[in-house]
GUTOR-259630 format. One record per residue: y, x, z of N, C-alpha, C, O in turn. Coordinates in steps of 0.05 Angstrom, whole numbers, plus 5000, padded with zeros to 4 digits. Last residue first. Example, Ala and Ser with C-alpha at 12.3 -4.5 7.8 and 13.67 -1.06 7.14 Angstrom:
495552575142497952735143500152585157502352685161 488652645156491052465156493452645156493452855169 
END
This chain:
632553784117634853964118635454074090637354234087 627753554097630153394101632653554102634753484091 624454014098625053874073627553704075629253704058 624354124153625454324134626154194108628254254096 621953654172624753714180625953914161628353894155 616953724147618553494140621453534148623253474132 615154184173615654194143617353964135619153984118 614853974225616654204219617254224189619554264182 610953574217613653504226615653724220617853674212 606653894201607753694182610553614190612253584173 605854204247606654334222607854134202609754194189 604553794283606953954288607854094263610154104257 599753614258602053434261604653584265606653524253 596654074263597353974236599653784237601353794220 596254094318597654304304598354224276600554294266 593453604326596053644338597553864324599953834318 588653714299590453494289593253524300595253464287 586854134333587354184304589253964293591054034278 586353854381588254074379588954134350591254184343 582353484365584953384373587053604372589253564362 578153844353579253674332582053574339583853564323 577354054405578254224383579454074360581454154349 575753584431578153714439579153904418581553914412 570953484403573153284401575853414410577953354398 568053934419568653894391570953694387572753744370 567853844474569254084465569954054435572154124427 564953354474567653364485569153604475571553584467 560153534451561753324437564653324446566553294431 558553894489559153994463560853794447562753864433 557753514530559753734534560553844507562853894501 553653204509556253084513558453294517560753254508 549653604508550553484482553353344486555053374469 549253684563550053904545551153794518553153884508 547453184578550053284588551053514571553453524565 542553164551544652964544547453054554549453014540 540053584578540553604549542753404540544453474524 539953364629541553614624542153644594544353724587 536452934618539252884627541053124623543353104614 531853204605533153034585536052984592537852984575 531053454653531553624629532953454607534753534593 530153004683532453164689533153344666535553384659 525352824661527752654658530352814663532352784649 522253264677522653204648525053034643526653074625 522753194732523753444719524153404690526153494678 520352704739523252724744524452974731526652974721 515152864727516452664710519452674713520952654694 514453224768514353324740515753124721517153194703 514952864810516853084807516853204779518953264768 510552534801513152414798515352634795517352594781 506652914811506852794785509652674780510852704759 508153004865508053224845508353124817509853224801 507552524889510252624885510352854866512352904852 502252444895503652294874506452394869507452364846 501452794937500152854911501652704889502152804867 504252574978504952844969503852904942505053034925 505052085006504652084977505352354966506952374946 505752155061503551985052502952015022500751975014 510052485067507452585077505152415066502952515062 513952165044513352425034510552525042509052625026 515851685060513351685045512451955034510651975018 520451845087518451695102515751705087513551725100 523152075046522352245069520152105085518352225096 523851635013522151855004521352045026519152145026 527251335045524551225038522651455029520351455035 531651685046530251605071527451505065525551585078 532851694992532151945006530651885032528652015039 534251164982531951274969530951534983528551584985 538851145013536550975020533951085007531851095020 541851524984541251565012538851395021537051495034 542151264935540751524937540051584966537951694972 544950814948542150774939540651044941538251044948 549651074960548250924981545350884973543550914990 550851294911550351474934548851324956547051434968 551650824882549451004874548751194897546451244903 556150634907553650474908551250654901549150624914 559551054894558951004922556450834925554750894943 559650994838558551234850557851194879555851294889 562150494835559450524825558050774836555750764843 567050644856565450434869562550454861560650434877 568551004817568251094844566550894860564750974876 568850664772566850884772566450984801564151044808 573050334788570450224783568250434785566150394797 577050724791576250584815573550454812571850454830 577250864737576451064756575550934783573651014796 579050374715576450474708575450684727573050694734 584150354739582150144745579350244738577450194753 586350814716586050804745583950594753582350634770 586350674662584650894671584250894701582050954711 590150254665587350204656585550424665583250374674 594650524682593450324699590550264692588850214709 595250854637594750974663593450774682591650834697 596350474597593950644595593250764622590850784629 601150284618598850104616596250254613594250184626 604150754613603750644640601350444639599750434658 604150814557602851014574602250914602600150964614 607150354544604350384535602850594551600550544558 611950484569610450244578607550254569605750184584 613350934539612850964568611350724578609450754595 613750714488611750914493611150944523608850964531 618050374496615450254489613250454494611050374503 621850764508621150564528618450434522616750394540 622051044460621151184485620350984506618351024520 623950644426621350764421620250904446617850884453 628950554449626950344449624150444444622250354457 631251064441630850964469628850734469627150724487 631151094386629551284401629051184430626851204441 634850684375632050654365630150844381627950764388 639350904399638250654409635350614400633650524416 639951354367639451394395638251134407636451144424 640951114317638551284320637851314350635551304358 645750854329643350694322640850854325638850754335 648951304338648451114360646050944355644450884373 648751534288647551684311647051494334644951514347 651451134260648751194252647351344276645051284282 656451134285654850894286651850954280650050844293 657951654269657751594298655951344301654251334319 658051604214656151784226655651724255653451734266 662251234211659651154202657451334213655351244222 666351544232665551304246662751214238661151124254 666551944193665752014220664951774236663051784252 668251614150665651754149664651834176662351804183 673251454170671151254165668351374164666451264173 675651954171675251804196673151594193671551554211 675652054116674152234134673652094161671452114172 679051634099676251634090674551824108672251754114 683651814125682551554132679551544124677851444138 684352304099683752304128682652034137680852024154 685452104048683052274052682352284082679952264089 690151814058687751674049685251834053683151724062 693452244074692852024093690351874084688651804101 693552524026692252654050691552444071689452454084 696352143996693652213988692152344012689852284017 701252164024699751904023696751964016694951834027 702652684012702152604040700552354041698752324058 703252643957701152823968700452753997698152754005 707552283956704952203944702652373955700552273961 711352603980710552363994707852253982706152163997 711653003941710653073968709752823983707752823997 713852683900711152803897709952883924707552843929 718752563925716852353919714052453915712152333924 720753083926720252943952718352713947716552663963 721353173871719453343887718753203914716453213922 725252783861722552753848720552923863718252833868 729352993891728252733899725552683886723752563899 730153463863729253473891728053213900726053203914 731953233815729453383815728353413844725953393848 736653013836734652833825731952973823729852853830 739253473849738453293871736353093861734553013876 740053663797738353823816737453643839735153663847 743353263777740753313764738953463783736553403785 747653313812746253063812743453103799741452993809 749353833799748353773826746753513827744653493841 751053723747748853913752747553873779745153873783 755253373757752953283742750553463746748253363749 758553723785757553483799755153373784753153293797 759654083744758254183768757053943784754753953794 762553743711759953863701758353963725755853923725 766953643744765253423736762553523726760453403732 768954163748768054023772766153793765764153743779 770454233695768354413706767154283732764754293736 774453843692772053823674769753993686767453903686 778054053729776853793734774353753717772353643726 779254533701778054543728776654283735774454283746 781654323654779154483653777754503680775254483681 786254053681784153903666781654063662779453953667 789354463704787954273721785754123706783554083717 791154793661789754913685788054703699785754753706 793554523620792054763613790354863636788455013632 796054093646794354043623792554273616790354243608 799054333687796754173695794954103671792554053675 803354593664800954753671798554583678796354673676 808054333653805954303633803354453640801454453625 812053943699810954193688808754133669807653913668 814853513719812153563729811053833720809153933732 820053593695819753493723817053573734816853683756 819253783644820753943662820453853691820454023709 816153363623815053633623816553813642815353973656 819752923628817252933644815953213645814853293665 826553183633824353073617821853083635821753233655 830153443663831153213648828953073632829552883618 829953713730828953683703830053433690830653233703 831253753782833353813763832453783734834053813716 826653693812828653473812830853513792832153323784 820353813798822953933793824953713791825053563772 814653813839816553643825819253793823820353873843 808354083834811054133844813053983826813154013802 801554053850803753933835806453983849806653943873 797454633852798954433867801154323849802454463834 791354983851793454853836794754643853793454493868 786955443849788855363869791355243855793155393847 780455283822783155403820784855293843784255073854 775754993829775555283828778255423827778355673830 777354443875776654563849776554873851777254993871 776854053921776354343922775554453895773254553892 777653513932775753583911775053883911772853953902 781653573972778953453979776953523958774653583964 785753803943784653953965781853843974780053993981 786653373907785553623897784453803919782453933915 788653003944786152943930784953193918782453233919 793353273958791353223978788653163966786553253975 795953253908795253523920793153483942791253643944 796652703903794952853883794053123894791753203891 800152623945797552493945795652633926793252673933 804452923925803153013950800352883953798553013962 805752623880804752903876803453003901801453153899 807352163905804952153888803852433884801452473883 812052363929809852253946807252243930805152313941 814852513883814052723902811852623920809952773926 815552003861814052203846813152423864810852513862 818851783901816151673896814351863881811951893886 823252123894821852123919819052003916817052113927 824651963842823852243847822252263873820252403875 826051433852823751493835822751773839820351823839 830551533884828251393896825751443879823551483890 833751793846832951933871830551793883828651933891 834351383807832951633800832051783825829951903825 837051003837834350943828832851193820830451213825 841851303845840151223868837351153860835451223874 843351333791842751583806841151523830839251663836 844150793779842050943765841351203780838951273781 848450693814845850553819843550693804841350723815 852251023790851351073817848650933823846851053836 852650753741851651033742850651103770848651233773 854650253758852050263746850950553745848550583750 859650443776857750323795854850323783852950383797 861750613727861250813748859250703769857550843778 862050123700860250333689859650543711857350633713 865949873731863249753730861249963720858949983731 870150213721869150193748866250073748864450163763 870750113666869950383675868850373703866950513709 872349573667869749643655868849923663866449963667 877249653693875149493707872349553695870449573709 879749963654879350073681877149913696875450033709 880049583613878449833609877849963636875650063641 883449203636880649133629878849373626876649383636 887949513639886649413664883749333659881949383675 888849603585888249833603886849733628884949863638 890049083568887649223558886849453575884449503579 894849023598892548843603889948963593887848953606 897849413573897149443602894749263610892949333625 898149173522896749433526895949473555893749563561 900948723534898248693523896648953527894248953533 905648953552904048793571901148763561899248773577 907049193505906449363529904749203549902849303561 907948753473905748933466904949113489902649173494 912348553501909948393499907448563492905248533503 915748973493914948903520912348743520910548783537 916048963438914849193450914049133479911949223488 918948473432916248503420914748733433912448713440 923548603458921848393469918948413458916948383472 925249013425924749073453922948853465921048913480 925748743378923748953380923049013408920749063415 930048413393927448293386925248493387922948433396 933848783402932948613425930248493418928448483435 932149423373933849193376932649013398930549083409 931850103357930949893376933049673375935449733377 929250463305931750343317930950103333929549923323 924150963317925150703307927750623321928350713343 922551393346923851443320925051183309926851193292 919951183390922351353394923851393368926351413368 915850913366917850763381920450933384922650833382 912851333346914051143327916350983341918450933329 911451563394913051713375914451523355916751553349 908351143415910751233429912551393411915051363412 904251133376906050903379908650983394910750893387 901851613386903151563360905051333361907251333349 900151523438902051733433903451693406905851733404 896451103428898851053446900951273441903351203440 892651373397894251153385896751093401898951043390 890651713436892051823412893751603398895951663389 888551333471890751513480892251633457894651663457 884451123437886650953447888951113457891251043451 881351583430882651453407885051283415887151273404 879651643483881251853470882651743446885051803442 876751163490879051223507880851433494883251403494 872751243452874651013449877151063466879351003457 870251683475871451713449873451483443875551523432 868351423521870251653523871651693497874051733497 864851053499867150963514869251183516871651133514 861151403476862651223458865151123472867251103460 859151653522860551813502862151633483864451713476 856751193545858951333559860551503539862951503540 852751093507854850893512857251013525859550953519 849751563514850951503488853251303491855351323479 848251493567849951723561851351673534853651743530 844951033561847451013577849351243571851751203570 840951263529842551043518845151013534847350983522 838951633566840151733541841851513528844051573518 837051273605839151453612840551573587843051593586 832951023576835150863585837551043592839850973586 829651473570830651333546833151163554835151163540 828451573624829951773608831151653583833351713576 825651103637828251163650829851363634832251343632 821151183602822950943599825650993612827750943600 819151653625820051653597821851413592823951443578 817751453676819851663673820951683645823351713641 813851083661816250993674818551193671820851133666 809951433638811251223621813851123634815851073619 808951733684809951863660811251663642813451723631 806851343717809451463724810551613701813051633698 802151223688804151013693806851133700808951043689 799551733690800251613664802451393667804351383652 798951803745800551993730801451873703803751913694 795651353755798251373768800051563752802351503748 791151483723792651243717795451243730797351163717 789651963748790451973720792051723713794051733699 788251743798790351953796791451963767793851973763 784151393784786551293796788851493793791151413786 780451773764781551573746784151453757786051403743 779652063811780752203788781952003769784152043758 777351653843779951793851781251923828783651903824 772751543813774751333817777451453825779551363815 770152033818770951943792773051723793774951723778 769352033874771052243861772052153834774352193827 765951583877768551583891770451793879772751733875 761651763846763151523838765851513851767851443838 760152193879761052243851762752003841764852043829 758551903923760752093926761952163899764352183895 754351613901756651473912759051653915761251573909 750952053888752051873867754451713876756351683861 750052243939751452413920752552243897754752293888 747151803959749651893972751352063953753752023951 742851783924744651563925747351643937749451573928 740552283938741452233911743452003910745452023896 739052203990741152393985742252363957744652403952 737851544015737151753996739551933991741851843989 737051374083738551354058737951594040737651824050 730451224109732951384110734351364083733151334062 725750974099727950804108730550964108732650834108 722351384082722851174063725351004072726750904055 722451704128723451814103724151594082726051614067 720051344162722751444168724051554143726351514137 715151284139716851044140719751134146721651014136 713251814146713551704119715451454119717151434101 713251844201714852034185715351924158717651934147 709451444211712151424222714151604207716351524200 704951664185706051404176708951364186710651274171 704352134215705052154187706151894176708051894160 703151894264705552064262706352094233708752074226 698351634250700651474259703251634257705251534248 695252084238695751884216698251714224699951654207 695052314288696352464266697052274243699152294231 692151914314694851984323696452124301698752074296 687351954285688951704284691851744293693751634282 685952474300686452404271688152154269689952134253 685252404355687252594345687952534316690352534309 681052024353683651944365685852134356688052044350 677152344330678052104315680752014326682551934311 676552734370677552814343678552574327680552594313 674652404410677252534414678352624387680752604382 669852244386671752044393674552164397676552054388 667252744382668052604357670052384363671852344347 666652844437668353014421669152884395671452914386 663252404449665952424462667752604446670152544442 658852554418660252294412663052294425664952204413 657553024444658453034416659852784408661852794394 656252814494658453014492659453024464661853034459 651852494479654252374491656652554489658852474483 648452904461649352694442651852554453653752504438 647653184508648953314485650053114466652253144455 645152784538647652894547649153034524651553004522 640652704505642552484509645152584519647252494510 638153194510639153114484641152884486643152874472 636953194565638553404554639753314527642153354522 633652734569636252744584638052954572640452914569 629452894536631052654529633752664543635752614531 627553344564628653384537630353144529632453174516 625853084610627953284612629253334585631753354583 621752764588624052634601626452834604628752754599 618353164569619552974550621952844562624052814549 616953414617618453564597619753384576622053434567 614052984639616553084652618253244633620653224632 609752934603611752714605614352814618616552734611 605953244565607853334584610153134586612153164572 602153144525601853004550603853094572603353024595 602253334474600953504493600753374521599453484539 605152924451602352954443600853134462598453104466 610053014475608652764479605752784473603952684487 611453514455610953484484609553224490607853214509 611953354401610053564409609353544439607053554447 615952984404613252894396611153104403608853044410 620153324420619353094436616552994429614952934447 620453704379619753794406618753554423616853584438 621953354336619553524335618653604363616253574369 626753114355624352944349621853114349619753034360 629953584360629353414384626853244379625153214396 630153744308628953924328628153764353626053804364 632753314285629953364277628653554297626253524303 637653354313636053114316633153164308631353084322 639653854297639053804325637253564329635353574345 641053944246638253994252637553934281635253954289 645253534206644853684231641853704237640353514234 646053634135645353474159644853644183644053884181 651753914102648853924109648253764134649953764153 656553494068655853694088652953684095651653474095 656553433995656353314022655553524043654153714036 655953723949658653713961658553593989660353654006 650653643936651553913942654253913956654754093973 650753093926649053193949649953473956649953543980 654153093882654952953906653353043931654453073953 651053373846653653483854654653353880655753483897 646753023841646253283854648853413862648953543883 649452593815648152553841647752823856648252843880 651152843769653152743787651952693815653252753836 646152963747647853183754650053083774650753233792 644352433737642852603756644552833765644552903788 648052273699647952133724646452293745647252303769 646752643659649452643670649452503697650652593716 641552493646641952753658644752773671645052903692 642751993623641052003647641352273661641552283686 645752153579646951983599645351993625646552003647 641952453551644452583560645752413583646752523602 638252053539637452273556639952423568639952493591 641451733506640351623530639551843550640051823574 642552093464644751993481643751873507644951913528 637352133444638552373456640952293473641452413494 636551613423634951703446636151953460635951983484 641051623383640951433406639051523429639951513452 639952073346642152083364641951883387642551953410 635852023308635252173333637452163354637052233377 637951733266635651623280634951773305633551663322 642452043248642851773259640451663274640751523294 642552733272641852533252642152253264641952233289 643253173306645653043295645052823275646952733261 638553433321639853253340642153093328642952883340 633153653301635353543285636853343302636553103298 629953813344630453993322632853913305634354083296 629753363375631253593386631753793364633653943365 626653043343629352953349631053183360633453203355 621953333345623353313319626253223323628053303309 620253253397621153523389622653513363624553673359 622752643426620852803411622053073404624453113405 623452283486624752433464622652623452621052743465 623951723527622151903512623752023489625151893474 626551613591626951603562625151803548624852033558 625851713645624651463634624951443604623651273592 623752333670625752193654624551943642622351963630 621452663711620652393707622752223692623352003700 622353203717624253023731623452723728624652553741 618353413685618253473714620153283730619553213752 619953233634617353143646617353183676616353013691 624853503630624853213630622253103641622252903656 622954043630624853943650624753643652624753533675 619954043583618654093609620353993632619353873651 623953943545621853753548620353793575619653593588 626954423553628154163559626053943563626253783581 623354813538624354813565625554543572625154443595 622654673484620354663502621354653531620254503547 627954763466626754493463624454463482624154263496 629155293472630455103490629154823489629354673508 627255813457625455583459626655373478625355303497 631856143453629756163433628055903433627355803412 635056063499636055993472633855983451634155823432 632355713555632255953538633355893510632555683499 636255383603634455363580634655623564636755733560 636355363675637455453649635355453627632955503632 636854973721634455013704635555113677635554953658 640754753754639555013761636855053746634855153758 643454323734641054263749639554513758637254493768 647254583705648154453729645854373746646154343771 644054763663645154963681646154833707645854943728 643054263638640854413650641854623670640554673690 648254163621647053983641644654113654644254083678 648954583583650754563607649454383628649554453652 644854473546644854733561646554713586645754803607 646653973526644054003540643954253557642954253579 651554143503651553943525648853963540648853953565 649754483463651354593484651454403508651454493531 647154103431645554323443647154443466645954493488 651653803415649453673430647753883445647053843468 654554193387655654073411653553933428653653953452 651054303344651554513364652854403389652354503411 651053813316648553903330649154113351647954123372 656753373325655353603312652953693330652853653354 655952663336657052923342655553143327653253093318 657252083306655152283306656252553312657552673294 662051793313659551663322657151863323655251813338 664652163370663151943358663751923329665852023320 663952823393665552643377663852413366661752473354 663553103453661752983433663352773418664052563429 666053693479666653413472664853323449664653463429 667054163528665054053509665753763505666053613523 669654423570670754433543668754353522668654473500 667854333621666454553607667454573578666354723562 670653883638671354143649670054373635671154593636 667853473604670653563598671353823612672653993599 663053263617663053523602665853623597666153843587 664252773641663052983657663153253644663353463658 666652523597668252563621667052773639668452923652 662352503562664652673555666452723579667552933582 659052133590658152403585660452593578660552813589 662351673588661551793614660652073611661252253627 662651593533665151653548664451773575665751963584 657351483522658551723510661151793525661752033529 656650993549655151233558656351483547656451683561 660250683518660750723547659250963557660351123572 657650703468660350813471661050863500662251073507 652850463481652850733472655550863475655851093483 654649943494653450113515653250403507653650583524 656649803443658349803466657249983488658650143500 652149813409654350013405656150023429657250243436 645649743441648049643426650249853426650050053440 641950033470641249943443643649853427643649883403 641150273520643250373502642650283473642850453455 639949973582639050003555641550083538643649973541 640350343643641050123626640150183598639750413590 638550503707638150563679638650323663637550103668 643250563760641050423747640950493718643050543705 644950963806645550953778643250823763641550963753 643150863858645950933854646750903825648950823819 637750773852639450553862642450603856643950423850 636251273833635751043816637350803826638250643809 637651623875639151633849638651383832640451303818 633851423916636751393918638251413892640051253887 628551523913629551293898632551253900633651063888 627951963946627251983918628351763901628951803878 629351763995630951973983630352003954632152053938 625451374001628251283999629951503988631851443973 620951714002621251513980624051413977625051373955 622151994048622052134023622251943999623652003980 622051564085624451724082624451874055626451874041 616851374078619151194072621651354068623251284051 614051824093613751734066616051544058617051554036 615551854146616352074128616151984099617752054082 613351374163616251414165617151634146619151604132 607951474153609251254138612251284140613651224120 607151894188606851934159608151714143609451764122 608251634236610051854227609751904198611751954184 603851274234606651174235608551384226610451324211 599651624233600051454210602851334210604051304189 600451864283600652024259601051854235602751924217 599951414317602451564316602751724291604851734278 594651274305596751084300599451224298601151164280 592151734322591951664293594151464286595351484265 593551704376594451924359594351864330596251914315 590851234390593751244392594951474375596951444362 585551404381586651174366589651184367590951134346 585251844416585151894388586151654371587351694350 585651544465587851714456587651784427589651784413 580551254463583151124468585451284458587151174443 575451454455577151424431579851284437581251224418 573251464509574451704498576151644473578251774470 570451044530573351044535574751274520577151274518 565251174516566350924506569350924509570750804492 564851654544564351654515565451404503566551404480 565551504596567651654584567351664553569351664539 560551204601563151064602565451234591567151134576 556351544601556851394576559551254577560751204556 555751754650556451934629557151784604558551894586 554551294679556951454686557751634664560151664658 549851154653552250974651554751124658556851084646 546851584669547451544640549751364636551351404618 546751474722548151724713548751704684550851794674 543850994720546550994731548051234722550451214715 539151194697540650984682543550974693545450954677 537451554736538351654710539951444695541851524681 536451144777538451354781539251474754541751494750 532350834755534950714761537150924764539350884755 527951174752529251084727532050964732533750974715 527251214809528051444792529151354765531151474756 525750714829528250834837529151054817531451064810 520850584807523150404803525750534809527750484795 517651004823517950944794520350764789521650794768 518350964878519251204863519651144834521651234822 516250454886519050514893520150754878522350754868 511150544867512850344854515750394860517550374843 509750934902509750994874511550804859513150874842 510550664950512050904945512150964915514251034905 507050244941509850184945511650424940513750404928 502450544935503350364914506250294917507750294898 502450794983502550954959503550774936505250854921 502350375019504650555019504850714994507050754983 497650175000500050005000502550185000504450144985 
END
């Protein structure tokens, strides 16, 4: 009974222990593909991201410049204009409708040089066909068309190829002119995924904090730079508005010139009016002098007649009637003399009035001359000229002089020419200022575009940081879930091991109790257990080899992933 029970117990217990150990050893094997699945998912996701980036980079020119059909004349003319506009700096022009063959060949050589693929002069057709095949040109061109490029049947496909190469050269020129991308982000992504794949979570968190601090500092610096640029733009706008609102120097000079011209015209009008008035007064004075001379001659004739009459009277025999007649004649003569004296007094009064008018006119002429002298001092001509009034002159030339015609007029003409020259120079200065204002406006537009580009880069970096934060959070949550799952599995395994240990202790007690009774049977059972133990050791060795092989494969995949990420970052740079 004891043997049977011991044998049965031994037979029942021993297989149970290996089964439990096999279960212990088998559970890691079932749980082992957890990380490889995540790694494969991560690698596939990174590969898909890289493929999407490369595909987006590769398809960018096609989106930027869609391929159009060049079957009609309007599209051919538009494509030829675009090609000529790009070839203009190289002094190459394709004349429509059929350009010369040498110009077409020169255009192909220039476009190939811009793509850093120079064509050999001896076999440029082969090099061009190879270039088009390598670039994936959608237009087909034959060798015969390249041999005779200036013919009507070969020109449309060659124009399509030229237009496509022109678009590609413009895209490459734009990429070459754009600033190189920053390598900090790719370095951060590479190191972060490397540390993630190696399981160093603390290093990943430290790297995230470091990169976030650098990114925030860079964003702050960019914000300060944007604020400085906006302030500079505002200052330039204020300066421009101030310059636009300020009175123009050209207008001020034109107003000054108009004022000078008006003063000169007024001065000339005043001189002309006073010259005419003086001439009129001189004519009136000459007439008065003639009248005075006539009166004096009449007086002399009258005195001569009186003397002759007195002589006649003395020689004549006087009677009463003659005396009466003579008295009457004397009274008539005295009456005529009184009339003449009254007329002479009137003439003297008129002469005094004319002299007073002449004095007042001379004073007015002197005042006008002083005003003219003040105007000349304001004009500052190249000569020192002053009007001097001669009160003793009897003609306008003697009163004002004749030097102003030979001296003042050339000086005024020279001043007018100088004023015109200054106006022209100021006009040129105003044109230069307008050009400067246009340059400043252009600089403002460039700075605005630069600010918009910086803002776009800032938004892009912010979006990338947000996406990285979300990805890191999802990864942390996934790792926490995996850790909880592993903890639960370890607790289950510990519980299972404790139960196994309890069973082993019970089995040990039972075996000690039945050791003396079933010593012979234990030898067989020991041999059987030894065989099972050997099988168990073999299974453990196989599992160890499998774990080492799986670890080596994981390391190899990890290194390949790191190399792929490094090569991808190098390609993107």
